[in-house]
N, C-alpha and C positions, 0 to 999 in steps of 0.2 A: 188112280192117276189124277193129278191136279195141274191146272194151268197157272203158272206164276209169271207175271210180267210178260205175257204173250208167248212164253215158251213152255213146252211140256216138261214137267218135272216128274220123274219116276219115284213116287213115294212108297211104292209097294215092294221094293227089293233093293238089295245091296249091289255093289259092283259085282261082275261075274267072278266065279271061282273056277280054277282049272278042274277038269274031270279026272282028278287024281285023289285017291283016298287021303283023308286028313293026316293020317299017320305018316304017309310018304311025303306030304307037303312039309311036315315038321322035320323029318329026317333030311330032306333035300336042303331046306333052309339052314339047318344046323351045321351041315358038313360042307356045303358048297353054295352059299347063299347068293353070291353074285351070279353064278351060272344058273341057279334055280330061278332067280328073278328075271334074268335075261330070257330064259325059255318061256316063262309064264307071260312076260310082256309081249313076246311075239304072238302068243296065242290069244291073249285076253285084252291087249291094249295097255294104255298107260295108267289104268286104275283097276284094281282087282282085289279080291278077298282071299286070304289064306288063314289057315289055323296053325299057329306057331307055338313052339315051346316057350315057356316063360310069359309071352305076351298074349297068348290065347287068340281069340278071333280078331283079325287085324285087316285093315284096308291098306294096301300098298299103293303109293302115289309116285308116278314117274313123269310128271308133267309140271312145268314151271308155274303155270296159271293156278293149278290146284295146290301146288306147294305154297304159293303165296296165300291162298285162302287159309291153309292150315297154320302157317306161321303168323299171319296177321289176325287170327281169330281172337275173340274176346277170351281172356285167360280163365274166366269163370265157366266158359262153355267147353273149351279145349285146353287142358292144362298139362302138367308134367306127366311124362310117360310113366306107367307103373308096370313092373318094378323098374328101378333105374340104378345108376352106378353108386347111389348113396348106400346101397347094401355093402359095398366094399369101402367107400370113402368116409362114411359116417353120417349121422343125422344132422350135423351142423354144416354139411357141405351145401353149396348152392344148388347142387343136383337134387337135394332132398326137398328144397323149398318150393313153394308155389304161391301164386297170388301176391298179396301185399308184402309178405315176408320175403319173397323172391325179389320183388322190385326194390325194397329197401336194402337188401344185401348187395344187389348189383350196383346200386348207387354208391355204396361204401367201397366196392371193389374197383369201380371204373377209374378213378383218378390215378392210381399207380400204374395203369397200363395204357396211358395215352400221353401224347405230346412230350413235354419236357421230361417227364419221368422216364420214358423209354430212351430218350436221348442220353440220359445219364448212364444207361446200361450198355451202350455200344462199346465202350472200352472193355467191359467184361466179356462181351461176345467175341471180340477180337483176341483178347488175351487167352481165353480158353481154347480157341481154335489153334492158335500158335503153340500153346502148351501141348495139346494133343498131337499136332502135326510134327512135332520135333522127333518123334520116334517112327514115323511112317517109312516103310521101305521104298526104295526106288527101283523101277524097272521090273517089278513083279506085282501080280494082282493083289489089290488091297480090298477087302470087304469093308465098305464104308459104313455100314449100318451100326456096328458096335462102336467105332470111333465117334460117330455122330451122336449115339446114345450117351456116351461119356461127356461130350461137349455140352449137350443140352441139359444133362443132369447137373453138371458143375455150374452152368449158367444159372439154373433155377435155384440151386442151393446158395449161391452167392447173391443173386439179384433179388430173389423172393424171400428166402429164409434169412439172408444176411449172415450166413454161417461162415466161420473161418476156424482155423486151428483144429482142436480136438473135436468140436461139434461138427465141423465139415467132414472130417475123417469118419466119424461114427455114422453120419447120415449116408455117406458113400457106401458104407458096408450094409446098412439096413435097406436102403431104397431099391437098388436094382433087383434083388430077389423078390421084394414085395411087389414091384411093378410087374415082373414076369408072372408071378403066381396070381396076383389080383386080376390081371388081364384075362387069364384063362378061366378063372372062376366067375368073372363078371357076367358071362353069357350062360351060366348054368343055374338051375334052380337052387335056391339057398336052403340048406337044411335048418330045422328048428334049433338044433344044437351043433356045436363045432365038432362033435364026434371024436374028441380027444386030440392030444398033441401030435399024434402020428397021422392024422387026417389032413388034407389040404386046408380045410377051413380052420383047423386047430393051429396049423403052422402060420396061417395068415393072422390069426388072433394074437399069436406070440410076437410076430413082427410088429403088430399094432401096439402092443403093450410097451415094447422097447422104444418105438417111435414116440408114443405119448410121453414117456418119461424124459426122453431127450428134448422134445419140444418144450416141456415144462421148464427144464433147466435153461434152454435157449431163451425163452421169454424172460426169465429172471435176469439173465446176462444182458439182454438187450435193454431192459428197463434200467439196469444199473449202470449202463454206459454213460459217462459224462457228456458224450456227444449225442445222446438219444434224440434230442429235438431237431438235430440237423441230419440224422441218418436218412438215406433215401431207399433202403431196402423195403420190400413190401411188408415184411413183418413189422418193422418199426412204424410204417405208415398206418397199418391196421391198428396197432396198439395206440396210436395217437388219435385215431378217428372215432367218431361217435355217430349214432343214429340221430334222426331229427329230434327225438325226445331227450337227447343228451346221454343215453345209455351207451355202453361199449359192448363189443363182442366178448363172449365168455372165452376162457382159455380153451375149452373143449371145441367151441365153434372155430376158433382161430386155427387149432390143430387140424380140424377136419378141412377147413378151407385151404390151408397151405398144402395139405395132401392132395386136395382136388386140383389145385393149380399145377402141382407137380405131375399128378397122374394124367391130367388132360393135356399138358404142354410139353412133356418130356418125350415120350415115345412117338407121339404124332409128329412133332417137329423133326425129330431125328429121321423118321421114316420118309417124310417129304424130302429132306435133304439127300438121303440115300437114293431115292428115286431120281432126284435131280441129276446126280452124278451118273446114274445108270442111263438116263435119257440123253444127256448132252454128249456123253462119250460115243453114242451111236449116231449122232447128227453133227458131223464135222462143221457144217456151215453155221449152225447155232453156236457151237463151241468157239469158233473163230470170232464171231460177233461178241460173245461174252468176254473172251480174253481181251479183245481190243477195248471194250468198255471198262473193264476192271482197272485199266491204267488211268482212267479219268475219274472225275468226281461225280459222274452221272450214273444213274441206275435204271433208266427207263426200260432198256431191253432185258436187264436182269429181273426186274419186277414182272415183266411180261412172261419171261421163262418160268418163273415161280408159279404164276397163275396157270400157265399151261400144264405144268407138272401136276398141280393140284387137280386139274380137270381130267387129264388122261390117266392118272394113277391116283385115284381117289383113296385117301387113307381111311377115313371113317365113312362108311357107305350108307348109313341111315341116320335120320333124325326123327325122333318119335314124339307123339303126343297122345293123350288119353282123353276120351270123350266123357265129360262130366254132365253136360246138358242132357235132357231127355232124348234129344237127337241133334245131329249137326248136318246141315246141308253142304255137300261137297260136289260142286259142279251139278251134274244131273242126278246125283245120288243123295241118299240120306243115310247117315251112319248112326246106329243106335247107341245109347248110353252104355258105357262099359267097354266099348271097342277101343283098340289101339289104332292109331293112324301112323304109318311109317313112310316118310319121304325117302324114296330110293335115290340117294344123292348120286351114286355112280351112274345110274341110268339117265338122270336129268342131265348130267355132264356130257353125255354122248348122243344127244339128240341132234340129228342133222339139220333140223329146222333152225336151231340157234348156232350150231357149229358145223358148217359144211365139211364133209370128209372127216368125221369126228375121230376116227382112229389115227389120223395123222398128227404127229407132234410138231406144232408150228406156233412158236411164241409170237410170230408176227401178227397173229389174229388179235393180240391184245396191245400191240404197240399203238400209242396215241388214242386208245379208247379203253374204257373200263368195261368189264363184262356186265351183261344184263343182271340185275340184282338177284332174281330168283332162278336164273339159268346157271349160275355159278355160285355154289353154296358149300364150299369146303368146310366152313365154320358153322354151318347151320343157318338159321334165320329167325327173325322176329325177336321177341323178348328173351329168348333162351339162346341167342347167338353167342358163341364163345367169347367170354369177356377178355380173354388174352389174345385175341386174333391179331391186333396191331403189334403186340409184343412178339408173337411168333413170326410175323411177317418181317419185322426189322431184324430179328435174330437170323432168319434164313438168308436175308439179303447180305448181312455182314459176314456170316460164315462163308457163304459162296464167294463173295468178293475176296475175302482173305485167302482162301485156297487158290483161287485163280491168279492172284498176285504173286503167290510164292511157289506155285507148282505148274508144270505143264501136264495136262491130261492127254494121254495118248488116245486118239480115236480108235474105235474098233468096229468091225463088221460082224461081230458075234450076234446071234439072235437075242432079242430082248428077253430079260429075265421074267419068269412067271411070278405070279403073286402068291405070297404066303400069308395066311390069316393067323394072327397071334392072339386072337380072342377079342381084341378091340381094334387094333390097327392092321392094315394090309401093307406088308413090307415086301421088298424084293426077295425072292426065294433064295438066291445065291448071295444075299447080303449087299447088293449094289456094287459089284466088283468094278474097279478101275485100275489102270496102271499109271503111276505118277512119276515125274522127274522134277527135282528141284530146279528152280530158275537160277 
């Protein structure tokens, strides 16, 4: 035991671990991780140790102050979680990079997802919402998750890939089954071989070969476009961009990065929107406020509602890091080299200290004020915070506004939908059902 800055630091042990066999810890986390983490948090507090499949010995953090320590740590000491989604997305994905390489790639990716660039995409957000909504039934339950998945997919294919015509149609055929399969495989140990074309990994590899061929043809088409220098899709912006040394991204890296932007921004944004419809249909006072605001040019309450949906129905429930330093001080604990640290986002979002009556859905708590930085972290935090966060936020805002302007959502007193875990995202189990009528 050592005294540091006048306080006692426990340097002789890790955070506590539940008195449950390690194999049961892993099974519980794999099949019902929100429930498992809730149970362990009640018994062990806001920081504890578990042994997990894929990640091994891990420290789980459910406290904003400790989350800040993890997110703001020197990236040489605490870096990219291992393994990560690059197993599915490719070695050129930003998920695969660390340190200087990661910083330079983020610098290249940031401009297309901020300010004026996103403003240019608002028309696409609205067009795709109206295109999808044209076939929605009136007066009968509509499962919103799949329509939202199609909207967010088409938005990304147009705004990010710059695809149209035959390229757009082919990507629409390839991407949905790839996302579904990739999401399920992302949380499983990766075999050393694909195990043949009839195995899940073999099918994923086959989708990837078709995708790589299509992206190669799409890059050629974009470069050959007479308006190449004025195009505002992300693919064109990446093709025109260079690193500080004047070098450009390779075709393989561009393909991996486009797939990353799609994989990270397609299902997660759709799930948040589906939860938004599920939540507001069960809170008539919130729905009435949103409907009134949608007829104006303001969006303060709608933004507050989106923040509250992200809080009470967290889509991605963990953000992870890997300890590379010999040890890492975390609050009163010291985490050894080789451990994973997982920030339990869903538990951070439900702390009564930051959010009184945390189970209550109340957008008013965010009206006129932004949430505390490390108490509300749907996009993660620090240097690895989602680069497309602003893009997703504007997309959700425009989609929700468009639906509210063209449809009446019927309130319901049905029980709230339970959560379904799809491998990466947590979605409404019944698909976010609502009953709509055209205005």
